PyMOL CGO cylinders between C-alpha atoms (Angstrom):
from pymol import cmd
from pymol.cgo import CYLINDER

trace = [
    CYLINDER, -20.65, -4.43, -22.24, -17.82, -6.62, -20.95, 0.3, 1, 1, 1, 1, 1, 1,
    CYLINDER, -17.82, -6.62, -20.95, -18.31, -9.47, -18.49, 0.3, 1, 1, 1, 1, 1, 1,
    CYLINDER, -18.31, -9.47, -18.49, -15.90, -9.48, -15.56, 0.3, 1, 1, 1, 1, 1, 1,
    CYLINDER, -15.90, -9.48, -15.56, -15.44, -13.23, -15.93, 0.3, 1, 1, 1, 1, 1, 1,
    CYLINDER, -15.44, -13.23, -15.93, -14.10, -12.65, -19.48, 0.3, 1, 1, 1, 1, 1, 1,
    CYLINDER, -14.10, -12.65, -19.48, -11.25, -10.41, -18.29, 0.3, 1, 1, 1, 1, 1, 1,
    CYLINDER, -11.25, -10.41, -18.29, -7.98, -11.31, -16.65, 0.3, 1, 1, 1, 1, 1, 1,
    CYLINDER, -7.98, -11.31, -16.65, -6.88, -9.13, -13.76, 0.3, 1, 1, 1, 1, 1, 1,
    CYLINDER, -6.88, -9.13, -13.76, -4.16, -7.30, -15.72, 0.3, 1, 1, 1, 1, 1, 1,
    CYLINDER, -4.16, -7.30, -15.72, -6.49, -6.60, -18.65, 0.3, 1, 1, 1, 1, 1, 1,
    CYLINDER, -6.49, -6.60, -18.65, -9.15, -5.21, -16.29, 0.3, 1, 1, 1, 1, 1, 1,
    CYLINDER, -9.15, -5.21, -16.29, -6.62, -2.89, -14.63, 0.3, 1, 1, 1, 1, 1, 1,
    CYLINDER, -6.62, -2.89, -14.63, -5.36, -1.71, -18.02, 0.3, 1, 1, 1, 1, 1, 1,
    CYLINDER, -5.36, -1.71, -18.02, -8.88, -0.92, -19.27, 0.3, 1, 1, 1, 1, 1, 1,
    CYLINDER, -8.88, -0.92, -19.27, -9.80, 0.95, -16.08, 0.3, 1, 1, 1, 1, 1, 1,
    CYLINDER, -9.80, 0.95, -16.08, -6.57, 2.96, -16.22, 0.3, 1, 1, 1, 1, 1, 1,
    CYLINDER, -6.57, 2.96, -16.22, -7.13, 3.84, -19.90, 0.3, 1, 1, 1, 1, 1, 1,
    CYLINDER, -7.13, 3.84, -19.90, -10.77, 4.81, -19.11, 0.3, 1, 1, 1, 1, 1, 1,
    CYLINDER, -10.77, 4.81, -19.11, -12.18, 2.15, -21.44, 0.3, 1, 1, 1, 1, 1, 1,
    CYLINDER, -12.18, 2.15, -21.44, -14.18, 1.02, -18.41, 0.3, 1, 1, 1, 1, 1, 1,
    CYLINDER, -14.18, 1.02, -18.41, -15.92, 3.69, -16.32, 0.3, 1, 1, 1, 1, 1, 1,
    CYLINDER, -15.92, 3.69, -16.32, -18.97, 1.94, -14.87, 0.3, 1, 1, 1, 1, 1, 1,
    CYLINDER, -18.97, 1.94, -14.87, -19.81, -1.49, -13.46, 0.3, 1, 1, 1, 1, 1, 1,
    CYLINDER, -19.81, -1.49, -13.46, -23.15, -3.22, -13.39, 0.3, 1, 1, 1, 1, 1, 1,
    CYLINDER, -23.15, -3.22, -13.39, -24.97, -6.16, -11.88, 0.3, 1, 1, 1, 1, 1, 1,
    CYLINDER, -24.97, -6.16, -11.88, -26.23, -8.30, -14.78, 0.3, 1, 1, 1, 1, 1, 1,
    CYLINDER, -26.23, -8.30, -14.78, -29.07, -10.14, -12.98, 0.3, 1, 1, 1, 1, 1, 1,
    CYLINDER, -29.07, -10.14, -12.98, -30.43, -6.94, -11.39, 0.3, 1, 1, 1, 1, 1, 1,
    CYLINDER, -30.43, -6.94, -11.39, -29.77, -4.68, -14.41, 0.3, 1, 1, 1, 1, 1, 1,
    CYLINDER, -29.77, -4.68, -14.41, -28.24, -1.92, -12.23, 0.3, 1, 1, 1, 1, 1, 1,
    CYLINDER, -28.24, -1.92, -12.23, -25.08, 0.05, -13.04, 0.3, 1, 1, 1, 1, 1, 1,
    CYLINDER, -25.08, 0.05, -13.04, -22.96, 2.39, -10.95, 0.3, 1, 1, 1, 1, 1, 1,
    CYLINDER, -22.96, 2.39, -10.95, -19.52, 3.87, -10.41, 0.3, 1, 1, 1, 1, 1, 1,
    CYLINDER, -19.52, 3.87, -10.41, -16.46, 1.69, -9.96, 0.3, 1, 1, 1, 1, 1, 1,
    CYLINDER, -16.46, 1.69, -9.96, -16.16, 2.92, -6.36, 0.3, 1, 1, 1, 1, 1, 1,
    CYLINDER, -16.16, 2.92, -6.36, -19.70, 2.00, -5.31, 0.3, 1, 1, 1, 1, 1, 1,
    CYLINDER, -19.70, 2.00, -5.31, -19.81, 0.03, -2.05, 0.3, 1, 1, 1, 1, 1, 1,
    CYLINDER, -19.81, 0.03, -2.05, -22.73, -2.05, -3.29, 0.3, 1, 1, 1, 1, 1, 1,
    CYLINDER, -22.73, -2.05, -3.29, -20.96, -2.84, -6.54, 0.3, 1, 1, 1, 1, 1, 1,
    CYLINDER, -20.96, -2.84, -6.54, -17.78, -3.93, -4.82, 0.3, 1, 1, 1, 1, 1, 1,
    CYLINDER, -17.78, -3.93, -4.82, -19.72, -6.60, -2.91, 0.3, 1, 1, 1, 1, 1, 1,
    CYLINDER, -19.72, -6.60, -2.91, -21.28, -8.32, -5.91, 0.3, 1, 1, 1, 1, 1, 1,
    CYLINDER, -21.28, -8.32, -5.91, -20.10, -11.67, -7.23, 0.3, 1, 1, 1, 1, 1, 1,
    CYLINDER, -20.10, -11.67, -7.23, -17.62, -11.61, -10.08, 0.3, 1, 1, 1, 1, 1, 1,
    CYLINDER, -17.62, -11.61, -10.08, -19.89, -13.74, -12.30, 0.3, 1, 1, 1, 1, 1, 1,
    CYLINDER, -19.89, -13.74, -12.30, -22.66, -11.12, -11.96, 0.3, 1, 1, 1, 1, 1, 1,
    CYLINDER, -22.66, -11.12, -11.96, -20.45, -8.09, -12.73, 0.3, 1, 1, 1, 1, 1, 1,
    CYLINDER, -20.45, -8.09, -12.73, -20.31, -6.39, -16.12, 0.3, 1, 1, 1, 1, 1, 1,
    CYLINDER, -20.31, -6.39, -16.12, -18.47, -3.25, -17.21, 0.3, 1, 1, 1, 1, 1, 1,
    CYLINDER, -18.47, -3.25, -17.21, -19.45, -0.30, -19.40, 0.3, 1, 1, 1, 1, 1, 1,
    CYLINDER, -19.45, -0.30, -19.40, -17.54, 2.46, -21.12, 0.3, 1, 1, 1, 1, 1, 1,
    CYLINDER, -17.54, 2.46, -21.12, -20.31, 4.99, -20.48, 0.3, 1, 1, 1, 1, 1, 1,
    CYLINDER, -20.31, 4.99, -20.48, -23.60, 5.51, -18.73, 0.3, 1, 1, 1, 1, 1, 1,
    CYLINDER, -23.60, 5.51, -18.73, -25.26, 5.79, -22.16, 0.3, 1, 1, 1, 1, 1, 1,
    CYLINDER, -25.26, 5.79, -22.16, -24.02, 2.29, -23.02, 0.3, 1, 1, 1, 1, 1, 1,
    CYLINDER, -24.02, 2.29, -23.02, -25.44, 0.90, -19.76, 0.3, 1, 1, 1, 1, 1, 1,
    CYLINDER, -25.44, 0.90, -19.76, -28.81, 2.56, -20.35, 0.3, 1, 1, 1, 1, 1, 1,
    CYLINDER, -28.81, 2.56, -20.35, -28.88, 1.30, -23.93, 0.3, 1, 1, 1, 1, 1, 1,
    CYLINDER, -28.88, 1.30, -23.93, -28.37, -2.25, -22.57, 0.3, 1, 1, 1, 1, 1, 1,
    CYLINDER, -28.37, -2.25, -22.57, -31.40, -1.77, -20.28, 0.3, 1, 1, 1, 1, 1, 1,
    CYLINDER, -31.40, -1.77, -20.28, -29.62, -1.01, -16.98, 0.3, 1, 1, 1, 1, 1, 1,
    CYLINDER, -29.62, -1.01, -16.98, -30.77, 1.61, -14.48, 0.3, 1, 1, 1, 1, 1, 1,
    CYLINDER, -30.77, 1.61, -14.48, -28.55, 3.87, -12.31, 0.3, 1, 1, 1, 1, 1, 1,
    CYLINDER, -28.55, 3.87, -12.31, -27.62, 2.73, -8.79, 0.3, 1, 1, 1, 1, 1, 1,
    CYLINDER, -27.62, 2.73, -8.79, -29.55, 4.45, -6.02, 0.3, 1, 1, 1, 1, 1, 1,
    CYLINDER, -29.55, 4.45, -6.02, -26.50, 4.46, -3.73, 0.3, 1, 1, 1, 1, 1, 1,
    CYLINDER, -26.50, 4.46, -3.73, -23.66, 5.93, -5.78, 0.3, 1, 1, 1, 1, 1, 1,
    CYLINDER, -23.66, 5.93, -5.78, -25.65, 7.77, -8.48, 0.3, 1, 1, 1, 1, 1, 1,
    CYLINDER, -25.65, 7.77, -8.48, -28.47, 9.37, -6.51, 0.3, 1, 1, 1, 1, 1, 1,
    CYLINDER, -28.47, 9.37, -6.51, -29.22, 12.23, -8.93, 0.3, 1, 1, 1, 1, 1, 1,
    CYLINDER, -29.22, 12.23, -8.93, -29.23, 9.94, -11.98, 0.3, 1, 1, 1, 1, 1, 1,
    CYLINDER, -29.23, 9.94, -11.98, -31.39, 7.43, -10.13, 0.3, 1, 1, 1, 1, 1, 1,
    CYLINDER, -31.39, 7.43, -10.13, -33.95, 10.11, -9.18, 0.3, 1, 1, 1, 1, 1, 1,
    CYLINDER, -33.95, 10.11, -9.18, -34.07, 11.30, -12.80, 0.3, 1, 1, 1, 1, 1, 1,
    CYLINDER, -34.07, 11.30, -12.80, -34.51, 7.71, -14.00, 0.3, 1, 1, 1, 1, 1, 1,
    CYLINDER, -34.51, 7.71, -14.00, -37.39, 7.16, -11.53, 0.3, 1, 1, 1, 1, 1, 1,
    CYLINDER, -37.39, 7.16, -11.53, -39.18, 10.33, -12.65, 0.3, 1, 1, 1, 1, 1, 1,
    CYLINDER, -39.18, 10.33, -12.65, -38.92, 9.21, -16.30, 0.3, 1, 1, 1, 1, 1, 1,
    CYLINDER, -38.92, 9.21, -16.30, -40.09, 5.65, -15.61, 0.3, 1, 1, 1, 1, 1, 1,
    CYLINDER, -40.09, 5.65, -15.61, -43.20, 6.20, -13.51, 0.3, 1, 1, 1, 1, 1, 1,
]
cmd.load_cgo(trace, "trace")
């Protein structure tokens, strides 16, 4: 997990381009989603974290976003009832 506030703009772009970062999450809410998620793009920089994989996000205790990852979110709900 990488905090957005720990990255400079050029470093962030480089990691996204090299696919070291594939998902973004909201630290206070413990939700992760795609980098193109409309909800994720609106969050504050200090709340944003990045992940290399969905498995990493889940391991850190995050759940899939219900907006950009509908199928994963439904599967997560069915497992956590």
